[in-house]
C-alpha positions in Angstrom: 10.5 7.7 -26.5 11.0 11.3 -25.5 13.1 12.2 -22.4 10.1 13.8 -20.8 8.3 10.5 -20.6 11.2 8.2 -20.1 12.6 10.0 -17.0 10.0 10.5 -14.3 12.5 11.1 -11.5 11.9 14.1 -9.2 14.5 15.9 -7.2 12.6 16.0 -3.8 9.9 14.3 -1.8 8.0 17.6 -1.8 8.1 17.8 -5.6 7.1 14.2 -6.0 4.1 14.6 -3.7 2.7 17.6 -5.6 -0.4 15.8 -6.8 -1.5 15.0 -3.2 -4.7 16.8 -2.1 -7.0 16.8 0.9 -9.7 14.2 0.8 -7.9 11.7 -1.5 -8.0 8.0 -1.3 -4.4 6.9 -0.9 -3.1 3.4 -1.4 0.1 2.8 0.5 2.3 -0.3 0.0 4.0 -2.5 2.5 3.2 -5.4 4.7 3.2 -4.2 8.3 6.3 -2.1 8.5 8.0 -4.1 5.8 8.4 -2.5 2.4 6.9 0.9 3.5 7.7 3.9 1.3 9.2 5.6 4.4 10.2 8.9 2.9 6.9 9.4 1.1 5.0 8.6 4.3 7.0 11.3 6.2 6.5 13.7 3.3 2.7 13.4 3.6 3.0 14.4 7.2 5.1 17.3 6.3 2.7 18.4 3.6 -0.2 18.1 6.1 -2.9 16.8 3.7 -6.2 16.1 5.6 -9.3 13.9 5.5 -7.5 11.1 3.7 -8.9 7.6 3.2 -6.0 5.3 3.7 -5.9 1.9 2.1 -3.1 -0.3 3.5 -2.5 -3.7 5.0 -2.5 -2.5 8.7 -1.9 1.3 8.9 1.5 1.0 10.7 2.4 -0.1 14.2 4.4 1.0 17.2 4.1 4.7 16.2 6.0 3.9 13.0 5.1 3.9 9.3 1.5 4.9 8.7 0.9 5.3 12.4 2.5 8.7 11.9 -0.5 9.7 9.8 -2.9 8.6 12.5 -1.0 10.6 15.2 -0.9 13.7 12.9 -4.7 13.5 12.4 -4.5 13.2 8.6 -6.9 10.2 8.2 -10.7 10.1 8.3 -11.0 6.4 7.2 -8.9 3.3 7.0 -9.5 0.3 4.7 -7.3 -2.5 5.9 -7.1 -6.2 6.5 -5.3 -6.3 9.9 -5.2 -4.1 13.0 -3.2 -6.4 15.4 -1.4 -4.4 18.1 -1.7 -1.0 16.3 -2.9 1.0 19.3 -2.9 4.2 17.4 -5.6 2.7 15.1 -7.4 0.9 18.0 -7.9 4.0 20.0 -9.0 6.2 17.2 -11.4 3.6 15.9 -12.9 3.2 19.4 -13.3 7.0 19.8 -14.9 7.4 16.4 -12.2 9.7 15.2 -11.3 7.3 12.3 -13.7 5.0 10.5 -12.3 1.5 9.9 -13.4 -0.9 7.2 -11.9 -4.4 7.7 -11.5 -6.5 4.5 -10.1 -10.0 4.3 -6.5 -9.8 3.2 -6.9 -11.7 -0.1 -10.0 -9.8 -0.9 -8.3 -6.5 -0.3 -5.5 -7.4 -2.7 -8.0 -8.6 -5.3 -10.2 -5.5 -5.0 -7.1 -3.4 -6.0 -6.0 -5.9 -8.7 -9.5 -5.7 -10.2 -9.4 -1.9 -10.2 -6.2 -2.0 -12.1 -7.6 -4.6 -14.6 -10.8 -2.6 -15.2 -13.0 -5.1 -13.5 -15.7 -3.3 -11.5 -16.6 -6.1 -9.1 -16.2 -9.9 -8.5 -17.8 -12.7 -6.5 -15.8 -14.5 -3.8 -16.7 -17.1 -1.1 -14.5 -15.3 1.4 -16.6 -13.8 4.2 -19.9 -15.5 3.3 -21.9 -16.0 6.5 -19.9 -13.5 8.5 -20.1 -9.7 9.1 -18.1 -9.3 5.9 -21.2 -9.9 3.8 -23.4 -7.5 5.6 -25.0 -5.0 3.2 -23.5 -6.7 0.1 -25.1 -8.6 -2.7 -24.8 -12.4 -2.6 -25.3 -15.0 -5.3 -25.4 -18.7 -5.5 -23.3 -20.2 -8.2 -23.2 -24.0 -8.8 -24.7 -24.6 -5.3 -22.2 -22.3 -3.4 -22.9 -18.8 -2.1 -20.7 -15.9 -3.0 -20.5 -12.3 -1.9 -20.0 -9.5 -4.4 -16.9 -7.3 -3.7 -16.3 -4.1 -5.6 -13.1 -2.9 -7.1 -11.0 -0.5 -4.9 -9.3 2.2 -7.0 -7.3 5.1 -5.5 -6.5 8.6 -6.3 -2.9 8.2 -5.4 -0.6 5.2 -4.7 2.6 5.4 -2.7 4.8 2.4 -3.3 8.4 1.4 -2.6 10.6 -0.7 -4.9 14.0 -2.3 -4.3 15.2 -1.1 -7.7 13.6 0.9 -10.5 14.7 2.6 -13.7 13.8 6.1 -14.8 10.7 5.1 -16.6 9.3 3.2 -13.5 10.0 -0.4 -14.4 10.5 -1.9 -10.9 11.4 -4.9 -8.8 10.3 -5.4 -5.2 12.1 -7.1 -2.4 10.4 -10.2 -0.8 7.4 -9.1 1.3 7.3 -5.7 -0.3 5.8 -7.4 -3.4 2.6 -8.4 -1.5 0.7 -5.1 -2.0 2.9 -2.6 -3.8 2.4 -3.8 -7.4 -1.4 -4.1 -7.3 -1.7 -0.7 -5.6 0.4 0.9 -8.4 -2.0 -0.5 -11.0 -5.1 0.6 -9.1 -4.4 4.3 -8.7 -4.9 7.3 -11.0 -1.4 8.5 -10.0 1.4 6.3 -8.7 4.5 7.7 -6.9 7.3 5.2 -6.6 10.1 5.4 -4.0 13.1 3.3 -4.9 16.1 2.1 -2.9 18.3 1.9 -6.1 17.8 3.8 -9.3 19.2 2.5 -12.6 19.2 3.7 -16.2 16.5 2.6 -18.6 17.3 -0.7 -20.1 19.1 -2.0 -17.0 16.1 -4.1 -15.9 15.2 -6.8 -18.4 11.4 -6.7 -19.2 11.0 -10.3 -18.0 12.5 -9.3 -14.6 10.1 -6.4 -14.0 7.5 -7.0 -11.3 5.8 -3.7 -12.2 6.0 -2.0 -15.6 6.6 1.7 -15.8 3.4 2.4 -17.7 1.7 2.3 -14.2 4.2 4.7 -12.6 4.0 8.5 -12.9 6.5 10.0 -10.5 9.7 8.5 -9.0 11.9 9.5 -6.0 15.2 7.9 -5.3 15.7 7.2 -1.5 18.8 5.1 -0.9 18.7 5.1 2.9 15.8 3.6 4.9 15.2 2.7 8.5 13.6 -0.6 7.5 11.9 -0.9 10.8 10.3 -4.2 11.9 7.7 -4.8 14.6 9.0 -7.5 16.9 12.3 -9.2 17.1 12.3 -12.9 18.0 15.5 -14.7 18.7 16.1 -18.4 19.5 17.4 -19.1 23.0 20.4 -21.4 23.1 19.6 -24.5 25.1 21.4 -24.9 28.3 24.6 -27.0 28.2 24.2 -30.5 29.8 25.9 -30.5 33.2 
């Protein structure tokens, strides 16, 4: 394998994000604020791409993560599975500034997995009889009704791995594995942000959660905020008197 194809590492966020254009559909990994490609998210704000369709679990929260894109006015549509307490998205959805498409979480993941596998659509019972099925084809199979969901490909995927080699073989940390791998397979171009960069051959093929054939550009970012949304601690019970 030639060096050009075996080493996809770029020297800067700006250089790694060169393929980003206005109007793209961008898949961004993470689960809430966990496993977010923090540096790439900030880099998109700096670049100022507009009219983006964002596909993510919940589009950030508390002004952090992808909420930065909302505050910067970069997004025209969000496809997500959860809004929760994300006031940046709530207010923009209510005002009509941002169009929001809510998709059940498992269906969202499967739509991207299907795109990566070359499957144009699939039937699922999730959402049957609810607003989820409105405007979609339904079909009865073996006495049960299903709704047709279409694959969800992206122009660009921004994902974050715990460790990656220079070809893009990668491992994810805990919750970061929920959406990042399927997003990488579903996009025309995948940009991977990694906490730790190792030489090719350091990751055993059987240990790779994502194989480098799906990764096009890599940026090494060793330091992250790793923000989380709400801290809950256990109160120590009062000592008996």
